[in-house]
C-alpha positions as CSV (number, residue, x, y, z in Angstrom):
1,M,53.9,-41.2,-51.9
2,N,52.0,-44.1,-50.5
3,S,54.0,-44.2,-47.2
4,L,53.4,-40.5,-46.7
5,Y,49.6,-41.3,-47.1
6,L,49.9,-44.3,-44.9
7,S,51.7,-42.2,-42.2
8,A,49.0,-39.3,-42.2
9,T,46.5,-42.0,-42.2
10,M,47.9,-43.8,-39.2
11,V,48.4,-40.3,-37.4
12,L,45.0,-39.3,-38.1
13,G,43.5,-42.5,-37.0
14,S,45.5,-42.4,-33.7
15,L,44.0,-38.8,-33.0
16,V,40.7,-40.0,-33.6
17,L,41.0,-43.4,-31.4
18,S,42.2,-41.0,-28.7
19,G,39.4,-38.9,-28.6
20,C,37.1,-41.9,-28.6
21,E,38.9,-43.2,-25.6
22,A,38.6,-39.9,-23.9
23,A,34.9,-39.8,-24.5
24,E,34.4,-43.4,-23.5
25,R,36.5,-42.8,-20.3
26,K,34.2,-39.8,-19.5
27,H,31.2,-41.7,-20.4
28,Y,32.3,-44.5,-17.7
29,E,33.2,-42.0,-15.2
30,Q,29.6,-40.4,-15.5
31,R,28.2,-44.0,-15.2
32,Q,30.1,-44.7,-12.3
33,L,29.0,-41.4,-10.6
34,T,25.2,-42.1,-11.3
35,L,25.8,-45.9,-9.8
36,D,27.4,-44.4,-6.8
37,R,24.7,-42.0,-6.1
38,N,21.9,-44.7,-6.8
39,N,23.6,-47.0,-4.6
40,A,23.9,-44.3,-1.7
41,Q,20.3,-43.5,-2.2
42,F,19.2,-47.3,-2.2
43,Y,21.2,-48.0,0.8
44,L,19.6,-45.0,2.8
45,S,16.1,-46.2,1.8
46,Q,17.0,-49.7,3.3
47,C,18.4,-48.3,6.3
48,V,15.1,-46.1,6.7
49,Q,13.2,-49.4,6.4
50,A,15.4,-51.5,8.8
51,I,15.0,-48.8,11.5
52,E,11.4,-48.5,11.1
53,R,10.7,-51.9,11.3
54,R,12.9,-52.2,14.3
55,R,10.8,-49.3,16.0
56,A,7.6,-51.1,15.0
57,Q,8.3,-54.5,16.7
58,P,6.0,-55.7,19.2
59,G,7.2,-55.2,22.5
60,V,9.2,-52.1,21.9
61,A,8.5,-49.4,24.1
62,Q,6.4,-46.8,22.6
63,G,8.4,-47.0,19.4
64,R,11.5,-46.1,21.0
65,L,15.1,-47.1,19.6
66,P,17.8,-48.6,21.7
67,R,20.1,-45.8,22.9
68,K,23.3,-47.7,22.0
69,L,22.1,-47.5,18.4
70,D,23.2,-43.6,18.3
71,G,26.3,-43.2,16.4
72,T,26.5,-46.8,14.9
73,N,25.8,-48.0,11.5
74,C,23.0,-49.4,9.5
75,E,24.4,-52.9,9.8
76,N,24.3,-52.9,13.8
77,P,23.0,-56.2,15.4
78,L,21.0,-53.7,17.5
79,L,18.2,-53.5,14.6
80,G,18.1,-57.4,15.0
81,D,16.6,-59.3,12.0
82,Y,16.4,-55.9,10.2
83,A,20.0,-55.1,10.3
84,L,21.4,-54.5,6.8
85,D,23.8,-57.3,5.4
86,P,27.7,-56.1,5.8
87,A,27.9,-56.7,2.1
88,Q,25.4,-53.9,1.5
89,G,27.7,-51.5,3.4
90,R,30.4,-52.0,0.7
91,I,28.4,-50.1,-1.6
92,I,29.0,-46.9,0.4
93,E,31.8,-45.1,2.2
94,K,29.9,-45.3,5.8
95,S,26.4,-44.6,7.3
96,V,25.7,-43.2,10.8
97,I,22.4,-43.4,12.9
98,R,22.1,-40.4,15.2
99,L,19.0,-40.7,17.9
100,D,17.6,-37.4,19.2
101,S,18.8,-37.5,22.8
102,S,15.5,-36.0,24.0
103,R,13.3,-38.6,22.4
104,L,14.6,-41.9,21.4
105,S,11.9,-42.3,18.7
106,S,13.5,-39.7,16.5
107,Y,16.4,-40.1,14.3
108,T,18.6,-39.0,11.5
109,I,20.4,-41.2,9.2
110,E,23.8,-39.9,7.2
111,V,25.0,-42.1,4.4
112,H,28.4,-41.1,2.8
113,G,28.5,-42.2,-0.5
114,R,31.4,-43.3,-2.9
115,D,30.6,-40.3,-5.0
116,G,31.4,-37.9,-2.1
117,E,28.2,-36.8,-1.2
118,V,26.4,-37.0,1.9
119,Y,22.8,-38.2,1.9
120,T,20.7,-37.6,5.0
121,Y,17.1,-38.8,6.2
122,V,15.6,-37.0,9.2
123,D,12.7,-38.8,10.7
124,R,9.8,-36.4,11.3
125,G,8.5,-38.2,14.3
126,R,5.5,-40.6,15.3
127,A,2.8,-37.9,14.6
128,A,4.0,-37.0,11.0
129,A,4.5,-40.7,10.1
130,E,0.9,-41.5,11.6
131,A,-0.6,-38.3,9.4
132,E,1.1,-39.5,6.3
133,Q,-0.1,-43.1,6.7
134,A,-3.6,-41.6,7.3
135,G,-3.6,-39.7,3.9
136,T,-3.1,-36.3,5.8
137,F,-0.1,-34.1,5.4
138,A,1.3,-31.4,7.7
139,D,0.8,-28.1,6.5
140,S,3.5,-26.3,8.5
141,S,2.0,-22.7,8.0
142,A,-1.2,-23.8,9.5
143,G,0.1,-25.9,12.4
144,G,-1.9,-28.8,11.6
145,T,-2.9,-31.4,8.8
146,V,-5.0,-31.0,5.8
147,S,-6.9,-33.7,4.0
148,P,-5.6,-35.0,0.7
149,P,-7.6,-33.7,-2.5
150,P,-10.5,-35.9,-3.3
151,D,-10.1,-38.5,-5.9
152,V,-12.5,-37.8,-8.6
153,T,-12.4,-40.5,-11.1
154,E,-16.0,-40.9,-12.0
155,G,-17.5,-38.4,-14.7
156,E,-14.3,-37.2,-15.8
157,P,-14.9,-35.4,-19.3
158,N,-11.3,-36.4,-20.5
159,R,-11.4,-39.7,-19.2
160,P,-10.8,-42.3,-22.3
161,E,-13.4,-44.8,-22.5
162,V,-12.7,-48.4,-23.8
163,E,-14.9,-49.6,-26.7
164,E,-15.1,-53.4,-27.4
165,N,-15.7,-54.6,-30.8
166,Q,-18.2,-57.2,-30.7
167,S,-18.4,-58.1,-34.1
168,Q,-16.4,-61.5,-35.0
C-alpha cells in the first residue's frame, strides 16, 4: 500500500513540476521578448541622438548629412565621435539609415529587433524640430504651429499646500 501511495505521489509531483517548468519557460520567453523590444527601442533612440548630434556639428553645411551615410548602419564611422559602438549593435538584428534624396537633412532609421519587429523613426525635418524645441507643435489640419497651453501653476484651487510645524 505504501509503495502505491509513494508511486502516486511521485507521478503527481512530476506532473506538477512539469507544469511549473512550462510556466517558468513561458515567463522567461516573455521576459526575453520584452528585453528584445526594449533593446531595439533603446538602440533606435541612441541612433537618432547620434545622427542629430552629427547633423548639429559646426561646419556641417546647413545640417546636411553625408550622402554616403545612406543605406548604412548606426555604427558607421561617418557619424564621427557619435557613431554607436559595435557592441551596441549586437542587441539588435540590424539597423539601416535612409536619407531623403531630395534633401539630405531628412532621414529615416529602421531597426530590426531580435523580437522580429521593425522599429522606425522618421525625421520630420528641421522646421518641425525647431518648432518642437521652441515649444510649438505643428497642427497638420491648420497648416501651421500652435502655442502650447499656458502653464497655470499659481492660484490653482486644488494645489496642495505644505504647512510647516514650527513647534518644537
